[in-house]
C-alpha positions as CSV (number, residue, x, y, z in Angstrom):
1,M,12.8,7.1,-15.9
2,L,12.9,6.5,-19.5
3,Q,9.4,5.5,-21.0
4,T,8.2,4.6,-24.5
5,V,4.9,6.1,-25.1
6,R,4.0,3.2,-28.0
7,K,3.5,0.0,-26.6
8,P,6.0,-2.4,-28.3
9,A,4.9,-5.4,-30.3
10,S,4.0,-8.5,-28.5
11,V,5.2,-11.8,-28.9
12,G,2.2,-13.0,-29.9
13,E,1.8,-10.3,-32.4
14,I,5.4,-11.0,-33.7
15,L,4.6,-15.1,-33.7
16,V,1.3,-14.4,-35.8
17,E,2.1,-11.4,-38.1
18,E,5.9,-12.1,-39.0
19,F,5.8,-15.8,-38.9
20,L,2.7,-17.9,-39.1
21,N,0.6,-15.5,-41.4
22,P,3.5,-15.1,-43.5
23,L,4.6,-18.8,-43.6
24,G,1.1,-20.3,-44.0
25,L,1.3,-22.0,-40.5
26,T,-1.5,-22.8,-38.2
27,Q,-1.2,-22.7,-34.4
28,A,-1.5,-26.4,-34.4
29,A,1.4,-26.7,-37.0
30,L,3.4,-24.7,-34.9
31,A,2.9,-26.7,-31.9
32,E,3.7,-29.8,-33.9
33,A,6.8,-28.1,-34.7
34,M,7.8,-27.1,-31.4
35,G,6.6,-30.0,-29.6
36,V,4.2,-28.7,-27.4
37,Q,0.3,-28.5,-27.1
38,R,-1.6,-26.2,-29.0
39,K,-3.0,-24.6,-26.2
40,H,0.7,-23.4,-25.3
41,V,0.9,-21.9,-28.9
42,N,-2.2,-20.3,-28.6
43,E,-1.6,-19.0,-25.2
44,L,1.7,-17.2,-26.8
45,C,-0.1,-15.9,-30.0
46,N,-2.7,-14.6,-27.5
47,D,-0.6,-12.9,-25.0
48,R,-1.5,-15.4,-22.5
49,R,1.9,-16.9,-22.0
50,S,5.1,-15.2,-21.5
51,V,8.1,-16.8,-23.6
52,T,10.6,-18.6,-20.9
53,A,14.3,-19.3,-21.7
54,P,13.1,-22.9,-23.0
55,T,10.4,-21.7,-25.3
56,A,12.7,-19.2,-26.6
57,L,15.4,-21.7,-27.5
58,I,12.7,-23.7,-29.1
59,L,11.2,-20.7,-31.1
60,A,14.7,-20.1,-32.2
61,R,15.1,-23.7,-33.1
62,V,11.9,-23.8,-35.5
63,F,12.4,-20.5,-36.9
64,G,16.0,-20.2,-37.4
65,T,15.9,-17.2,-35.3
66,T,18.1,-16.7,-31.7
67,P,16.8,-17.1,-28.4
68,D,17.9,-13.7,-27.5
69,F,15.3,-12.3,-30.3
70,W,12.4,-13.9,-28.7
71,L,13.5,-13.2,-25.1
72,N,14.2,-9.2,-25.9
73,V,10.6,-9.2,-27.3
74,Q,9.4,-10.3,-24.0
75,R,11.6,-8.0,-22.2
76,R,10.4,-5.2,-24.0
77,T,6.9,-5.9,-23.5
78,D,7.2,-6.6,-19.7
79,L,9.2,-3.4,-19.1
80,W,6.7,-1.4,-20.8
81,N,3.8,-3.1,-19.0
82,A,5.7,-2.5,-15.6
83,L,6.2,1.4,-16.6
84,N,2.6,1.5,-17.6
85,D,0.9,0.0,-14.8
86,P,0.0,2.9,-12.1
87,Q,0.6,0.2,-9.2
88,E,3.8,-0.7,-10.5
89,R,5.0,2.7,-11.6
90,E,4.2,3.5,-8.1
91,R,6.2,0.8,-6.6
92,I,9.1,1.6,-8.5
93,E,9.0,5.3,-7.8
94,R,9.3,4.3,-4.0
95,A,12.8,3.1,-4.4
96,H,15.3,5.0,-4.1
97,P,19.3,5.0,-5.2
98,L,21.7,4.2,-2.2
99,N,24.2,6.6,-1.5
100,T,27.7,4.6,-1.9
101,A,29.7,7.8,-2.0
102,A,32.7,7.4,0.6
């Protein structure tokens, strides 16, 4: 099973380091632009909330990116977390390929 050793950048890290800081935006300003509560943005920035399809669409609209960009960041983080969690790894390794040869 392919496993990346280095943890990928999270949505929160990318939001803060690549968007908020360079643009001089506060979490409150981003929340206003997104039309969500500041708590929503704070949870995204602190990796306590995952990016959903609707949130990806909103972030894409606000920053001029694509929803796929945000969903891919979330997907990479989710996969890395699953592969590096001992309980999840054990569960994954219990699965076996189906024998579909006829």
